[in-house]
C-alpha positions in Angstrom: 32.9 -20.1 84.5 29.8 -19.7 86.6 26.7 -21.0 84.8 24.8 -17.8 85.6 27.4 -15.7 83.9 27.6 -17.9 80.8 25.8 -16.4 77.8 26.8 -18.8 75.0 28.0 -22.4 75.3 29.0 -24.3 72.3 29.6 -28.0 73.0 31.3 -30.5 70.6 29.9 -28.7 67.5 30.5 -30.4 64.1 29.5 -29.0 60.7 30.0 -31.2 57.6 29.6 -30.5 53.9 29.5 -32.8 50.9 28.2 -35.9 52.7 30.9 -35.6 55.5 33.9 -35.3 53.2 34.5 -31.7 54.3 34.5 -30.8 58.0 34.2 -27.0 58.6 34.0 -27.6 62.3 35.2 -30.6 64.1 34.4 -31.0 67.8 34.4 -27.3 68.4 33.6 -26.1 72.0 33.6 -22.6 73.5 32.0 -20.8 76.4 31.4 -17.0 76.2 30.5 -15.0 79.4 28.1 -12.0 79.6 29.9 -8.8 78.8 33.0 -10.6 77.3 34.7 -9.6 74.2 35.8 -12.7 72.3 38.0 -12.5 69.1 38.2 -15.6 66.9 41.2 -15.7 64.6 42.6 -18.2 62.1 43.5 -18.6 58.5 41.0 -18.4 55.6 38.8 -21.6 55.5 39.4 -22.6 59.1 35.7 -22.4 60.0 35.4 -19.0 61.7 32.4 -17.8 59.9 30.7 -21.2 60.0 31.1 -21.1 63.8 29.6 -17.5 64.0 26.8 -18.3 61.6 25.9 -21.4 63.6 25.4 -19.4 66.8 22.0 -18.3 65.4 21.4 -21.2 63.1 22.2 -19.4 59.8 24.2 -22.7 59.4 22.6 -25.9 60.7 25.2 -27.8 62.7 25.6 -31.6 61.8 25.9 -32.4 65.5 26.7 -30.8 68.8 24.9 -28.4 71.1 24.5 -24.6 71.2 23.1 -23.1 74.4 22.2 -19.3 74.4 21.2 -17.9 77.7 20.4 -21.4 78.9 18.3 -22.3 75.9 19.2 -25.2 73.6 18.8 -24.0 70.1 18.6 -27.5 68.7 15.2 -27.8 70.5 12.5 -27.6 67.8 10.3 -25.7 70.1 12.6 -22.7 70.4 11.5 -19.6 68.4 14.7 -19.0 66.4 13.5 -15.6 65.2 13.1 -14.4 68.7 16.6 -15.8 69.5 18.0 -13.9 66.5 16.7 -10.7 68.0 18.8 -11.3 71.1 21.9 -11.9 69.1 22.5 -9.3 66.5 24.8 -10.1 63.6 26.9 -7.6 61.5 28.4 -8.8 58.3 31.1 -7.7 55.9 28.6 -6.0 53.7 26.7 -3.3 55.4 23.1 -4.4 54.5 21.7 -1.0 54.6 18.7 0.0 52.4 20.2 2.6 49.9 16.8 4.3 49.3 16.3 4.9 53.1 17.9 7.6 55.3 20.3 6.5 58.1 17.4 7.2 60.6 14.9 5.2 58.6 17.4 2.2 58.4 17.8 2.1 62.1 14.1 2.5 63.0 12.7 0.1 60.5 13.1 -3.2 62.4 12.0 -2.1 65.8 8.8 -0.6 64.3 8.1 -3.5 61.9 8.4 -6.0 64.6 6.3 -3.9 66.8 9.0 -3.5 69.5 8.6 0.3 69.4 6.2 3.0 68.2 7.7 5.1 65.4 8.3 8.0 67.9 10.0 5.7 70.3 12.2 4.1 67.6 13.2 7.5 66.3 14.2 8.6 69.8 16.3 5.6 70.4 17.8 5.8 66.9 18.9 9.4 67.7 20.4 8.2 71.0 22.3 5.3 69.3 23.7 7.8 66.5 24.9 10.0 69.3 26.6 7.2 71.0 28.5 6.1 67.8 29.4 9.6 66.9 27.2 9.9 63.8 24.2 12.2 65.1 24.8 14.6 62.2 24.3 11.8 59.6 20.7 11.0 60.6 19.0 12.3 57.4 21.7 11.4 55.0 21.6 8.3 52.6 24.1 5.4 52.7 25.8 6.5 49.5 26.9 9.7 51.2 28.8 7.8 54.0 32.3 6.3 54.2 32.7 2.5 54.6 33.5 2.9 58.4 30.3 5.1 58.9 28.1 2.6 57.0 29.3 -0.2 59.3 28.7 1.9 62.4 25.1 2.6 61.1 24.7 -1.2 60.5 25.9 -1.8 64.2 23.3 0.9 65.4 20.6 -0.9 63.5 21.5 -4.2 65.2 21.6 -2.4 68.6 18.2 -0.9 68.0 16.8 -4.4 68.7 18.4 -4.3 72.2 20.3 -7.6 71.7 22.3 -9.2 74.5 25.2 -10.1 72.2 26.5 -8.7 68.9 28.4 -10.9 66.5 30.7 -9.4 63.8 31.4 -11.7 60.9 34.6 -10.0 59.6 32.8 -6.7 59.8 35.9 -4.7 59.2 37.3 -6.8 56.3 36.0 -4.4 53.6 37.3 -1.2 55.4 40.4 0.9 55.2 42.5 1.4 58.4 40.6 4.5 59.4 37.2 2.8 59.0 38.4 -0.3 60.8 39.5 1.8 63.8 36.2 3.7 63.8 34.2 0.5 63.9 36.4 -1.2 66.6 36.3 1.9 68.7 32.5 1.9 68.6 32.2 -1.7 69.5 34.7 -1.3 72.4 32.7 1.7 73.7 29.5 -0.2 73.6 31.0 -3.1 75.5 32.5 -0.8 78.1 29.5 1.4 78.6 26.6 -1.1 78.2 28.3 -4.4 78.9 27.2 -5.9 75.5 28.7 -9.2 74.8 30.8 -9.1 71.6 32.1 -11.9 69.4 34.1 -11.0 66.4 36.3 -12.4 63.7 
């Protein structure tokens, strides 16, 4: 793989727990290209979530190297919060604020982090909702949505930060078959139309 096309490079990653008695990751290496869709599969307890959470240092690796867009995340001078804005994570649980509307959930981070004015954030949120097929839900609250719709809103919230990559940590595990199809179709569309790199369990 050409270096210029490589977005994520994990080299010899090890993650140990309980003073080294448990190895969640043992010499794990993977390269992921820009625009690629990578699915990580394996049985429960095989280290899938640990690998994904290590990509933006939600888990601190015991040893090994993680390069994102050519930056070594182990370097103490790296602004990890800035890095996390470039790699959006979507979890099993939807992480939506129940007391805020769909539109407010999506616009909160871009405005709070001063990436957008409220007007710009709203326009962007409306475009994202259109893209994932939920434009008619903008003023509804999360408790009025199905599981699949909530997860698509969570993805839109991540995309509002304009990440280079989205990482889905079993984001469809809590959904019924219809919700699962909705979410995967939305992710596939985003990859196809915008070239967003996708890593999912």
